[in-house]
C-alpha positions in Angstrom: 75.7 109.3 89.2 72.6 108.7 91.3 71.9 105.1 93.2 69.2 104.5 95.9 70.7 103.5 99.3 68.2 102.3 102.0 65.6 104.5 100.2 67.8 107.6 100.2 68.9 108.6 96.5 72.8 109.1 97.0 74.8 111.1 94.7 78.6 110.3 93.6 80.8 110.7 91.0 83.5 108.4 89.6 86.0 110.9 88.1 88.1 108.1 86.6 88.1 104.5 86.0 91.8 103.1 85.2 92.1 99.6 86.3 95.8 100.1 86.6 95.2 102.5 89.4 93.9 102.3 92.9 90.4 103.9 93.8 90.3 106.8 96.4 86.9 107.7 97.9 86.6 111.5 99.2 84.1 112.4 101.8 83.4 116.3 102.5 82.5 118.1 105.6 79.6 119.9 107.1 77.9 122.1 104.6 79.9 120.7 101.8 79.7 118.5 98.6 82.0 116.5 96.6 82.4 119.5 94.5 84.7 120.9 97.5 87.2 118.6 96.1 87.3 119.9 92.5 90.7 121.4 92.7 92.4 118.2 93.8 90.7 115.8 90.9 93.1 116.6 88.2 96.3 115.9 90.2 94.6 112.9 92.0 94.0 111.3 88.5 97.6 110.8 87.9 97.7 108.3 90.8 94.6 107.0 92.0 90.7 106.9 90.8 89.1 109.6 92.6 85.5 109.2 93.7 83.6 111.8 95.5 80.4 111.2 97.3 77.7 113.7 98.6 76.9 112.8 102.0 73.5 112.4 103.6 71.3 115.5 103.1 74.3 117.3 101.1 74.9 118.5 97.7 72.7 116.2 95.3 72.2 113.5 98.0 68.5 113.8 99.5 68.3 114.1 103.3 65.5 113.1 105.9 63.1 114.8 108.0 64.1 113.2 111.0 67.6 113.9 112.5 67.8 110.3 113.8 68.3 109.2 110.2 71.7 111.3 110.2 73.3 109.3 113.1 76.7 107.7 113.1 75.1 104.1 112.6 72.7 105.1 110.0 75.1 106.9 107.9 77.9 104.5 108.1 75.6 101.7 107.2 74.7 103.8 104.0 78.4 104.3 103.0 79.3 100.6 103.7 76.3 99.7 101.5 77.2 102.0 98.8 80.9 101.3 98.5 80.7 97.4 99.0 77.8 97.3 96.1 78.9 100.0 93.8 82.9 100.1 93.8 85.7 97.7 93.7 87.3 97.1 97.3 89.4 97.3 99.0 90.2 101.1 98.4 91.6 104.2 100.1 89.3 106.4 102.1 89.7 109.8 102.5 87.5 112.1 105.0 87.6 115.8 105.8 86.2 117.0 109.2 82.7 115.6 109.4 83.9 113.3 106.4 86.9 112.1 108.4 84.6 111.3 111.5 82.4 109.2 109.4 85.5 107.5 107.6 87.1 106.7 111.0 83.8 104.9 112.1 83.5 103.2 108.6 87.1 102.0 109.0 86.4 100.6 112.5 83.2 98.6 111.2 84.3 97.3 107.9 88.3 96.9 107.9 88.2 94.6 105.1 86.8 97.5 102.7 89.9 99.8 103.5 93.1 99.6 101.9 94.5 103.0 103.4 92.5 105.6 105.7 93.4 109.3 105.1 91.7 111.7 107.7 91.8 115.5 107.3 91.0 117.7 110.3 89.7 114.5 112.2 88.6 113.7 115.5 87.8 110.6 117.7 85.1 112.3 119.3 84.5 113.9 123.0 85.5 111.8 125.9 84.5 114.0 128.7 80.7 113.8 129.4 80.1 117.5 130.3 82.1 118.7 127.4 79.9 116.3 125.2 76.7 117.6 126.6 78.1 121.5 125.9 78.6 120.5 122.4 75.4 118.8 122.0 73.6 122.1 123.4 75.7 124.1 120.9 74.8 122.1 118.0 71.2 122.2 119.1 71.4 126.3 119.4 73.0 126.3 115.8 70.3 124.0 114.6 67.7 126.3 115.7 69.4 129.3 114.0 69.5 127.3 111.0 65.8 126.8 111.2 65.1 130.4 112.0 67.5 132.1 109.9 69.9 130.1 107.5 71.4 133.2 106.2 72.5 134.7 109.4 73.9 131.2 110.5 75.9 131.1 107.3 77.6 134.4 108.2 78.5 133.7 111.6 79.6 130.0 110.8 82.0 131.6 108.1 83.3 134.0 110.7 84.6 131.2 113.0 88.6 131.5 113.4 89.0 127.8 112.0 87.8 128.9 108.8 90.1 131.8 108.2 92.0 131.6 105.0 93.9 133.4 102.4 92.4 131.7 99.6 89.2 132.6 97.8 86.1 131.0 99.2 83.5 131.9 96.9 83.0 128.3 95.6 82.6 127.3 99.2 80.0 129.8 99.9 77.8 129.1 96.8 78.0 125.2 98.1 76.9 126.2 101.5 74.1 128.7 100.3 72.6 125.8 98.0 72.1 123.5 100.9 68.7 122.5 102.3 68.5 124.3 105.8 66.2 121.4 107.5 68.8 118.8 106.4 71.7 120.9 107.5 70.1 121.3 110.9 69.2 117.5 111.1 72.9 116.7 110.1 74.2 118.9 113.4 71.4 117.4 115.5 72.2 113.5 114.4 75.8 113.8 113.8 77.3 116.6 115.1 80.6 116.0 117.2 79.0 116.1 120.5 76.5 113.3 119.3 78.9 111.2 117.5 80.1 108.2 119.9 83.9 108.9 120.8 86.2 106.1 119.8 89.6 106.9 121.3 89.7 103.6 123.2 89.2 101.5 119.8 91.8 103.3 117.7 94.3 100.5 118.3 91.9 98.5 116.3 92.5 100.2 113.2 94.7 97.9 110.8 94.7 99.9 107.7 97.7 102.5 107.1 96.7 105.6 108.1 97.7 109.4 107.1 96.6 112.2 109.3 96.4 115.5 107.8 95.9 118.8 110.0 96.9 122.7 109.3 99.6 124.2 111.0 97.4 127.2 112.1 94.6 124.7 113.5 96.3 124.3 116.9 93.2 122.4 118.5 93.1 119.8 115.7 96.9 119.5 115.9 96.6 118.2 119.4 93.8 116.0 118.6 95.9 114.4 115.7 98.6 114.0 117.9 96.6 112.0 119.8 95.3 110.0 117.0 98.9 109.4 115.8 100.0 107.9 119.1 96.8 105.7 119.4 96.7 104.4 115.8 99.2 101.7 115.4 100.2 102.1 111.6 99.8 105.8 111.2 101.7 109.0 110.2 100.9 112.9 110.7 101.4 115.6 108.2 101.3 119.1 109.6 100.6 121.0 106.6 102.1 124.8 106.5 99.9 127.7 105.5 96.9 126.0 106.2 93.9 126.0 108.7 91.4 123.6 109.3 90.1 123.3 105.7 93.7 122.3 104.5 92.5 120.8 101.0 91.6 124.5 100.0 94.4 126.1 101.7 97.2 124.0 100.5 96.0 121.8 98.1 99.4 121.2 96.3 101.0 119.8 99.3 97.8 117.8 100.1 98.3 116.1 96.5 101.8 115.4 97.2 101.2 113.7 100.7 98.4 111.7 99.1 100.7 110.7 96.2 103.3 109.5 98.5 100.9 107.5 100.8 98.8 106.0 97.9 101.8 104.8 96.0 103.6 103.5 99.0 100.7 101.2 100.2 
């Protein structure tokens, strides 16, 4: 389904619409699309109505030629408008990596839309200014590489340790290959981790029950999510075995189990 949101045609799919079940919106990560959650949909439909959204510039959602349009403020405004006008709220909101960062900011801006928050491999941003600047420089360098040689960028991106997995990644590679390079570069420039405002000092404002998910092999994000667990009042942390950064691909059975427990109890 396509809907125009602030002059951008957004693509989203409601995989089921059972009045007896709560809705769950799933937001993918950088270089992804709603298709990345295909392996979860069948199990999710047993206890909720899953809805996947292609984020700005990804999948079948159009992007923008200027990177400012990908900023935190702009994208969260898009999602608030889409969710509040097209879907029944409050609902459960799930975000993976980049999608988790957007979900966190959305929950802080519009808590009334959120019944429960699930963050997979998420972060509250970078506090230290020198570290933020270093990450911005890295993302700018990666954006230049995307503009210059997208295939080479993808090759190096896929070799990052955080994406090592025993699972088949053919489908992931196909999704990444089909992206618009200009929009991917602008996504990094406008909403990279170094550019996103850090919100550690606001985590205590979150009022919705929150489930934090991280892979046992993703040591950096385990530390980040332990901090999230400490700062978010009503939160629980699930460290998933046999999984790295892409937990939903590495161990979808455990993801579905934790989601079912969380959603049916909230």
